[in-house]
N, C-alpha and C positions, 0 to 999 in steps of 0.2 A: 508781712509785707508782700504785696502782689507785684510780680514782675510784669513790666509792660514791654510789648514788642516794639522794637525801634521803627518798624514800618507798619503803617496802618493796613490792616487786612492780611498781614503775613501770618503764616502758620508755622509755629516752631517745629523743626524736624530733628528727631533724635538720631544721631549716628554714633557708632562706637568711636571712642577717642583714637584708637590705633588706626582705623581705616582713614580717618580724616588726616592724620599726620602723614601716613604713607602716601596718600593722594597728593598732599601739599608738597612733600619732598620730591615726589616724582615730577610734578609739574615744574617745580623750581629748578630741578636739575635739567629738565628738558629745555627750559627757557635759556639756561646758561649755555648749553652745548648745541642746541638746535637739533634738527632731525639729521638722519644719516645723509639724506640728499643735500641738505644745506651745508653740512660739513664737507661733503665731496665737492660741491660747487665752490666753496671757499678755497679749497686746496687747488682746484683747477684755475681759479682766478690768479692765485699766487704763481702757479706754474706759467700761466699765459703772460703775466707781467714780466717775470724774469726772462722768459723766452723772447718777448717782443722788444725789450729794452736791455740787451746784453751788454756786458763790459763793465758793469758796476760791481764794486766790491762791498758796498754797503746798501742797506735799504734806504738810507737818506738820499744817496745819489740817484737811485732808481726812482724814488718818490718824486724828486725834483723834476726829472726828465718826463716822467709820466704825467705829472701835474701840468707841465708846460704843453705837452702833446694835447691833453684834453682841453686846455684853455685855448690853444691856437687852432687846432683842427676841428674841434667839436663846438667851440664857442661856449663851453660850459665851465666857468672857472671853479676849480676845486683847489684845496690846499694840499701841500705835501703831507700834512698830518692825516688827511683823509686817506691818501694812498697808503700811508704806513699802517693805518687801521686795517686796510684790505690785506696788506702783506703779513700782518700778524694774525690774520683770520679772526679779527674781532667783529668786523662788519662785512656786509656784501655791498658791492657797487650798486648804484641806482640802475634802473632799467636802461637809461641812456648810456651810462658808462659800461654796463655789462654788454649791451648790444655792440658797442664800439670794440670791446675785447673779442667778441664772437666774430666780428668782421675782420679783425686783425689776425686771429688764429682760428679760422673756421674748422680746419681738420681736427684740431685738438678738441674743440667743444663737440663737434658732431660725433667724433669717435667715442667720446665719453657718453653722450646721450644715446648713442646706438648700442652701448654696452661693450665697446671695444677699447675703451680708454682706461686710464688709471682709476682705481676705486678709492 
């Protein structure tokens, strides 16, 4: 029986099985955790949110207040769930929300980007 390539004109490439698996695992792990810069930015976003909206004992209260701030001041409605994802470092804010955080806490972000902030 002859094997047929799934794509016309494609050339089969042989790779050792171990290399392929190691490559896939490394990419998969990097996708889950992100780069070091991305992880540092997520931590900075969390710090900026807790600093800008003090007085909350839970992430739920902070998420509610931040959600209302972005809805009222920036005209961009987001849900408290979205803010909780930021607080749990699962996602990063969009460019609009990140720029709003930078405007709220400029010294914190500039210090980090200039290498003088938390790592």
